C-alpha positions as CSV (number, residue, x, y, z in Angstrom):
1,Q,3.7,-20.1,-114.6
2,V,1.8,-17.4,-114.2
3,Q,-1.8,-17.8,-116.1
4,V,-4.6,-15.0,-116.3
5,M,-7.4,-15.8,-117.9
6,E,-10.2,-13.3,-118.3
7,S,-14.4,-14.6,-119.7
8,G,-17.6,-13.5,-119.6
9,G,-17.2,-11.5,-123.1
10,D,-20.4,-11.1,-124.9
11,A,-22.6,-9.3,-127.6
12,V,-25.2,-7.3,-125.6
13,Q,-27.7,-4.6,-126.0
14,P,-27.6,-0.9,-125.0
15,G,-28.5,-0.7,-121.3
16,G,-27.8,-4.5,-120.6
17,S,-25.2,-5.6,-118.2
18,L,-22.2,-8.0,-118.3
19,R,-20.2,-9.4,-115.6
20,L,-16.5,-10.5,-116.5
21,P,-14.5,-13.1,-114.0
22,C,-10.7,-13.1,-114.5
23,T,-8.8,-16.3,-113.0
24,V,-5.6,-16.0,-111.8
25,S,-3.3,-19.0,-111.4
26,G,0.7,-19.4,-110.6
27,L,0.7,-16.7,-107.6
28,T,-0.3,-15.7,-104.2
29,F,-3.4,-13.9,-105.7
30,D,-4.2,-11.8,-102.5
31,E,-0.9,-10.5,-102.4
32,Y,-1.0,-8.4,-105.8
33,S,-3.1,-5.9,-107.1
34,M,-5.0,-6.6,-110.3
35,A,-6.7,-4.4,-113.0
36,W,-8.6,-4.2,-115.5
37,H,-7.9,-2.4,-119.1
38,R,-9.6,-2.3,-122.3
39,Q,-8.1,-1.7,-125.5
40,F,-10.6,-0.2,-128.4
41,P,-10.1,-0.9,-132.1
42,G,-7.0,0.8,-133.2
43,K,-6.2,2.4,-130.3
44,E,-4.0,1.7,-127.0
45,R,-5.3,-0.4,-123.9
46,D,-6.8,2.0,-121.4
47,G,-6.6,1.6,-117.8
48,I,-10.3,0.9,-116.2
49,A,-10.1,0.1,-112.8
50,C,-7.6,-1.4,-110.0
51,S,-7.6,-3.8,-106.7
52,G,-5.5,-3.4,-104.9
53,S,-4.1,-6.3,-102.4
54,E,-5.6,-4.5,-99.1
55,R,-9.1,-4.4,-101.1
56,T,-8.4,-0.8,-102.2
57,I,-9.8,0.4,-105.1
58,K,-9.0,3.0,-107.6
59,Y,-11.0,3.8,-110.7
60,Y,-9.0,5.4,-113.6
61,R,-11.3,7.9,-115.3
62,H,-13.8,10.4,-113.6
63,R,-17.1,8.7,-113.4
64,V,-16.1,5.1,-114.9
65,N,-17.5,3.8,-111.6
66,E,-21.1,5.1,-112.0
67,R,-21.5,2.4,-114.4
68,F,-18.2,0.1,-114.0
69,A,-17.4,-1.9,-110.7
70,I,-14.4,-3.9,-110.2
71,S,-13.9,-6.7,-107.2
72,R,-12.5,-9.5,-106.2
73,D,-13.0,-13.2,-104.2
74,N,-9.4,-14.1,-103.5
75,A,-10.6,-17.4,-101.9
76,K,-11.6,-18.1,-106.1
77,N,-8.1,-16.3,-107.5
78,T,-10.8,-14.3,-108.9
79,L,-11.3,-10.6,-110.4
80,Y,-14.5,-9.1,-111.5
81,L,-15.7,-6.5,-113.7
82,Q,-19.8,-5.5,-113.4
83,M,-20.4,-3.4,-116.1
84,N,-23.8,-1.7,-116.1
85,D,-26.0,0.3,-118.5
86,M,-23.3,-1.0,-121.1
87,K,-23.1,1.9,-124.2
88,T,-22.2,0.7,-127.9
89,E,-18.6,2.9,-127.0
90,D,-17.7,-0.1,-124.5
91,T,-17.3,-2.0,-127.0
92,A,-13.8,-3.4,-126.5
93,L,-11.4,-5.8,-125.8
94,Y,-11.1,-6.3,-122.1
95,Y,-8.1,-7.2,-120.3
96,C,-7.0,-8.4,-117.0
97,V,-3.5,-7.8,-115.4
98,S,-1.7,-8.3,-112.3
99,A,-1.0,-4.7,-112.0
100,G,2.6,-4.9,-110.3
101,L,4.1,-8.2,-112.1
102,G,2.5,-7.3,-115.5
103,Y,1.3,-10.5,-116.4
104,W,-1.5,-10.0,-118.8
105,G,-4.7,-12.2,-120.1
106,Q,-5.5,-13.0,-123.6
107,G,-8.6,-10.6,-123.1
108,T,-12.3,-11.4,-123.8
109,Q,-14.4,-9.4,-126.5
110,V,-17.5,-7.1,-125.6
111,T,-19.5,-5.6,-128.0
112,V,-22.5,-3.3,-127.4
113,S,-24.6,-3.3,-130.3
114,S,-28.4,-3.3,-130.7
C-alpha cells in the first residue's frame, strides 16, 4: 500500500521561510517522479514543481524557483519543498504526489499572514 504524507505546514509571517517534507512508503521512491502542488481556497490544485527520478527538476510556472526549491532525499524516501520570502498569496493547502502514479497525500496547510 502506497502512503504519501506531507508535513511541516504552519502559520508564518510574510518574508518567512518554511520547508515541507513529504515522506513516501510502499513504492521504490527513487524510481518515480514526485511533485508538489498547492490548492488555494475555492480553486483547483496548481502544480509547483516536479523532481524526476533522474533528479531532473521542472518548475511549472515562470519564476517560481526564485523563492521555492524542490529537492529529494532518496535514502529517506522524502521529497522537500523549501519556500523562502513567503507572501500572503502563498497561503494554500500543499500536496505531494507521485507524478506518474497519482498517489496524493492529504495535504498540509500553510498560512502566511502578519
